[in-house]
C-alpha positions as CSV (number, residue, x, y, z in Angstrom):
1,M,0.0,0.2,0.1
2,P,1.4,3.4,-0.9
3,R,2.2,5.2,2.1
4,K,-0.2,8.4,3.3
5,K,0.3,11.6,4.8
6,S,-1.9,14.7,5.5
7,L,-1.3,18.1,6.1
8,L,-3.9,20.4,8.0
9,I,-4.2,24.4,8.3
10,G,-6.2,25.8,10.3
11,I,-6.0,30.0,10.7
12,N,-8.4,31.6,12.8
13,Y,-5.8,34.4,13.2
14,V,-7.0,35.0,17.4
15,G,-7.3,38.3,18.4
16,S,-7.0,40.2,15.4
17,S,-9.4,42.1,13.3
18,H,-9.4,39.7,10.9
19,E,-10.7,36.7,13.6
20,L,-12.0,33.6,11.8
21,H,-14.3,31.4,14.1
22,G,-14.2,28.0,12.3
23,C,-10.7,27.4,11.2
24,H,-9.8,25.2,14.5
25,Q,-12.9,23.0,14.1
26,D,-12.5,22.2,10.6
27,V,-8.7,20.8,11.1
28,E,-10.2,19.3,13.6
29,N,-13.8,17.5,11.3
30,I,-11.0,16.8,8.4
31,S,-8.6,14.6,11.0
32,E,-11.6,12.4,12.1
33,F,-12.6,11.9,8.3
34,L,-8.7,11.2,7.3
35,S,-8.7,8.8,10.4
36,Y,-11.8,6.6,9.0
37,H,-9.8,6.2,5.5
38,D,-6.5,4.8,7.2
39,Y,-4.8,8.5,7.5
40,S,-2.2,8.2,10.3
41,S,-2.7,11.0,13.1
42,N,1.1,10.2,14.2
43,Q,3.5,12.9,13.5
44,N,5.6,11.6,10.5
45,S,2.3,10.7,8.6
46,Q,0.2,13.9,9.3
47,V,1.8,17.2,10.3
48,I,-1.5,20.3,12.2
49,L,-0.6,24.0,11.4
50,R,-3.1,26.0,13.8
51,D,-2.5,29.4,15.7
52,T,-4.2,28.2,18.6
53,Q,-3.5,29.9,22.4
54,D,-1.7,27.2,23.0
55,T,0.4,27.3,19.9
56,D,3.9,28.6,20.7
57,P,4.3,31.8,18.3
58,D,8.0,30.3,17.2
59,S,7.2,26.3,17.0
60,P,6.9,25.0,13.6
61,F,3.3,23.9,13.6
62,Y,2.4,27.4,14.2
63,P,1.3,28.8,10.6
64,T,3.6,31.2,9.4
65,G,4.0,31.4,5.5
66,H,7.6,30.3,6.3
67,N,6.4,26.8,8.3
68,I,3.2,26.3,5.7
69,L,5.6,26.4,2.6
70,A,8.5,24.0,4.9
71,A,5.2,21.6,6.0
72,M,4.3,22.0,2.1
73,D,7.9,20.4,1.2
74,W,7.2,17.6,3.5
75,L,3.9,16.8,2.6
76,V,5.1,16.1,-1.3
77,S,8.6,14.5,-0.4
78,S,8.2,11.2,-0.3
79,P,7.8,9.2,-3.5
80,N,4.7,6.7,-4.3
81,S,2.8,8.4,-1.7
82,T,-1.3,9.8,-1.2
83,L,-1.1,13.2,0.1
84,F,-3.9,15.2,1.5
85,L,-3.6,18.9,1.9
86,H,-6.9,21.2,3.5
87,Y,-6.8,24.8,4.3
88,S,-9.3,27.0,6.2
89,G,-8.3,30.4,6.7
90,H,-8.5,33.2,4.8
91,G,-7.8,33.6,1.0
92,G,-7.2,36.9,-0.7
93,Q,-5.4,38.3,-3.8
94,I,-2.5,39.7,-4.5
95,A,-0.1,41.3,-7.8
96,D,0.5,38.5,-10.2
97,V,3.6,36.8,-10.1
98,D,5.2,35.5,-12.7
99,G,2.5,37.6,-14.8
100,N,1.0,34.3,-16.3
101,R,-2.5,36.0,-14.8
102,S,-4.4,37.8,-17.4
103,T,-6.1,39.8,-14.6
104,G,-2.7,40.9,-13.1
105,I,-3.7,39.3,-10.2
106,D,-2.9,35.8,-8.2
107,D,-5.3,34.3,-6.0
108,S,-2.8,34.1,-2.4
109,I,-4.0,32.4,1.3
110,V,-3.1,34.3,4.2
111,P,-0.6,33.0,6.9
112,V,-1.0,33.9,10.6
113,D,2.2,36.3,10.0
114,F,1.1,37.9,6.4
115,E,0.9,41.5,8.0
116,Q,5.0,41.1,8.1
117,R,5.3,38.8,6.0
118,G,3.2,39.3,2.9
119,Q,0.7,36.4,1.5
120,I,1.4,33.0,-0.5
121,S,0.8,33.4,-3.6
122,S,-1.0,30.6,-6.4
123,T,2.2,30.4,-8.1
124,V,4.5,30.0,-5.2
125,L,1.6,26.9,-4.0
126,H,2.3,25.3,-7.3
127,E,6.2,25.4,-7.3
128,H,6.0,24.0,-3.4
129,L,2.6,21.6,-4.0
130,V,3.0,20.5,-7.8
131,T,5.9,20.9,-9.4
132,R,7.8,19.3,-6.5
133,M,5.9,16.8,-6.0
134,A,7.4,13.6,-5.3
135,A,7.0,10.8,-8.2
136,G,4.2,8.7,-8.1
137,C,2.3,10.4,-5.7
138,T,-1.2,11.6,-5.6
139,L,-2.1,14.5,-4.1
140,F,-5.8,15.7,-3.1
141,I,-6.5,19.3,-2.0
142,V,-9.5,21.1,-0.1
143,M,-9.4,24.6,-0.3
144,D,-11.8,26.2,2.1
145,C,-10.7,30.1,1.6
146,C,-12.0,33.4,-0.3
147,H,-10.5,33.6,-4.1
148,S,-9.8,30.0,-4.3
149,G,-11.1,29.0,-7.8
150,S,-7.5,28.7,-8.8
151,A,-5.2,28.9,-5.9
152,V,-2.8,25.8,-6.9
153,E,-3.1,27.0,-10.4
154,L,-3.8,23.6,-12.2
155,P,-4.6,23.3,-15.9
156,F,-8.1,22.3,-16.4
157,V,-11.2,23.4,-13.5
158,Y,-14.7,22.1,-13.6
159,R,-17.7,23.3,-12.0
160,S,-21.2,22.6,-11.1
161,D,-24.0,24.5,-12.6
162,A,-27.3,24.9,-10.2
163,D,-28.8,22.1,-11.8
164,G,-25.8,20.1,-11.4
165,N,-24.8,19.9,-15.2
166,I,-20.8,19.3,-15.3
167,S,-19.2,19.9,-18.8
168,L,-16.3,20.5,-19.9
169,L,-17.1,19.7,-24.2
170,D,-19.8,22.8,-23.9
171,N,-17.1,25.3,-21.9
172,L,-14.6,24.5,-24.7
173,K,-17.3,25.1,-27.6
174,A,-18.7,28.2,-25.8
175,G,-15.3,29.1,-25.2
176,I,-13.5,28.7,-29.1
177,K,-16.7,30.2,-30.8
178,L,-16.0,33.7,-28.3
179,A,-12.3,33.4,-28.3
180,S,-12.2,33.7,-32.4
181,D,-14.8,37.4,-32.0
182,A,-12.2,38.1,-29.4
183,G,-8.8,37.5,-31.9
184,N,-10.6,39.1,-34.8
185,L,-10.5,42.4,-32.8
186,I,-6.5,41.4,-31.8
187,R,-5.7,41.1,-35.1
188,G,-7.2,44.5,-36.2
189,G,-4.6,46.3,-33.9
190,F,-3.2,46.4,-30.1
191,S,-4.9,49.9,-28.7
192,F,-6.0,50.2,-25.8
193,D,-10.2,50.0,-26.4
194,K,-9.8,47.1,-28.6
195,L,-7.4,44.5,-25.7
196,G,-10.1,45.7,-23.4
197,E,-13.3,44.7,-25.6
198,A,-10.7,41.5,-26.5
199,Q,-10.5,40.7,-23.1
200,H,-14.3,41.3,-21.8
201,L,-15.4,38.6,-24.9
202,F,-13.0,36.7,-23.6
203,A,-13.7,36.9,-20.3
204,G,-17.4,35.5,-20.9
205,A,-16.2,33.0,-23.4
206,T,-15.9,29.7,-21.0
207,D,-15.5,28.5,-16.9
208,F,-11.8,28.6,-17.2
209,F,-9.2,31.0,-16.2
210,R,-7.8,31.6,-19.9
211,G,-7.0,35.1,-20.8
212,L,-4.0,37.0,-22.5
213,K,-0.9,35.6,-21.4
214,H,1.2,37.0,-24.2
215,M,-0.1,40.2,-26.0
216,G,2.6,39.4,-29.2
217,E,1.8,36.0,-29.4
218,Q,-1.2,35.6,-29.1
219,E,-2.5,34.2,-32.3
220,E,0.5,31.6,-32.5
221,E,-0.7,30.5,-29.1
222,G,-4.2,30.4,-29.2
223,L,-6.4,32.1,-27.6
224,D,-9.1,28.7,-26.7
225,D,-6.0,27.5,-24.4
226,N,-6.1,27.0,-20.8
227,E,-4.3,30.0,-19.1
228,F,-2.0,27.5,-17.2
229,S,-1.9,24.6,-19.7
230,G,1.2,26.5,-21.4
231,Q,2.9,26.8,-18.5
232,Y,2.1,23.9,-15.9
233,G,0.2,20.7,-18.8
234,S,3.0,18.9,-19.8
235,E,3.6,18.5,-15.5
236,Q,1.5,15.4,-15.4
237,K,1.2,15.5,-11.8
238,V,-2.0,13.6,-10.4
239,V,-3.4,16.8,-8.3
240,T,-6.9,17.6,-7.9
241,M,-8.8,20.0,-5.6
242,F,-11.9,21.0,-4.8
243,S,-12.2,24.5,-4.0
244,G,-14.5,26.9,-2.1
245,C,-15.4,29.1,-4.5
246,R,-14.5,30.7,-7.9
247,D,-11.5,33.3,-7.4
248,D,-14.1,36.2,-7.9
249,Q,-16.0,35.0,-4.4
250,T,-15.8,34.8,-0.7
251,S,-16.1,31.6,1.5
252,A,-18.1,31.9,4.1
253,D,-18.1,30.8,7.6
254,A,-20.7,28.8,8.8
255,R,-22.7,27.9,12.2
256,I,-24.0,24.5,11.7
257,G,-25.0,22.4,14.7
258,R,-23.6,24.0,17.0
259,E,-20.5,25.0,15.8
260,S,-18.4,27.1,14.0
261,V,-16.8,25.9,10.9
262,G,-16.4,26.5,6.9
263,A,-19.1,26.0,5.0
264,M,-16.9,24.8,2.0
265,S,-15.4,22.3,4.7
266,W,-18.6,21.4,5.8
267,A,-20.0,20.9,2.6
268,F,-17.1,18.2,1.7
269,L,-17.3,16.3,4.6
270,E,-21.0,16.2,4.5
271,T,-21.1,14.6,0.8
272,M,-18.3,12.1,2.0
273,R,-20.9,10.8,5.2
274,R,-24.1,10.9,2.3
275,V,-22.1,9.1,-0.1
276,E,-19.7,6.4,0.6
277,R,-17.3,6.1,-2.4
278,P,-18.3,9.1,-4.2
279,T,-17.4,10.1,-7.7
280,Y,-15.2,13.5,-8.6
281,V,-19.0,14.4,-10.1
282,Q,-21.2,13.6,-7.1
283,T,-18.4,15.4,-4.8
284,L,-18.7,18.4,-6.8
285,Q,-22.1,18.1,-7.4
286,M,-23.4,17.4,-4.1
287,T,-21.3,20.0,-2.4
288,R,-22.9,22.8,-4.5
289,Q,-26.3,21.6,-3.8
290,L,-25.8,21.2,0.3
291,L,-24.4,24.9,0.1
292,D,-27.5,25.9,-2.3
293,E,-29.4,24.7,0.1
294,S,-28.3,26.5,3.3
295,N,-28.6,30.1,1.1
296,Y,-24.6,30.0,0.5
297,T,-23.8,31.6,-2.5
298,Q,-20.6,30.5,-3.6
299,I,-19.8,27.9,-6.1
300,P,-17.1,25.2,-5.6
301,Q,-14.9,24.2,-8.1
302,L,-12.9,21.1,-9.3
303,S,-9.4,21.8,-10.2
304,C,-7.2,18.8,-11.7
305,G,-3.4,18.8,-12.9
306,V,-4.0,16.4,-15.8
307,E,-7.6,15.7,-17.7
308,M,-9.9,13.0,-15.2
309,D,-12.6,10.4,-16.0
310,L,-15.1,12.5,-14.2
311,E,-16.8,9.2,-13.4
312,S,-14.5,7.9,-11.6
313,T,-14.1,7.4,-7.2
314,Y,-12.8,10.1,-6.1
315,L,-9.9,8.1,-5.1
316,L,-8.6,9.0,-1.6
317,L,-10.2,7.2,-0.3
């Protein structure tokens, strides 16, 4: 059997003006869930970072930016392992680190010491979690924070609509048509107005994160490429991430069954409780349904490092 490792990060920002209430409980709930699926709680196999009042700020288990990245490096360092990462805390957006975003903005996660040392961008998260991942590993991520849709910059993104429909092919068809219109505008010149109009057309083309990555090379690259496929598509890393919302949305703190929890973490665990061996499609559909039924407007997403058979069983189990 492959080795199983997990990293659980819950940040409530205790005592600050940014305080949350459900993130520590999310960690407890996820840890209990993993224990039922043969993930050990031994520190050699599971690392938990939390900013509880009992955690020494100088401890390696305090969720500073340095400790978070060090723990991520530990998580992905063992070849031929099944890996699980859960993050519950604030998510943000910062200036694009490496110029691969059409919006000029990277998603980010927010360490407890972000006011002194800044946030961790999606580009840095991809490097530490995906690019550095050892051979033969499978990584599962649940990201419960705001602006988390492409928080790890994975090439393939799926979203469920309100009726539970998930169709990558239809999205691509719509994207190609609108992208063609945008391409015609671009070939007519690169004036500010035309470029803005092209980007506006392009933003409506598909649920994927496509954009005008290299303006001068756009005809050769093709507007119908996924925003991260050129940069990361060749990595072929088996990584899947369920995120709590789109890039432009916030993710809710919730009060469910007398507990403060993250809405996405609760919906994910509730799905796992109701369906013994759910497929990727079922997991995405049911988390969306549960959030809708509880009047949360955030839209969960599934992102993958490789093209997935979404009807296959969610393999972390």
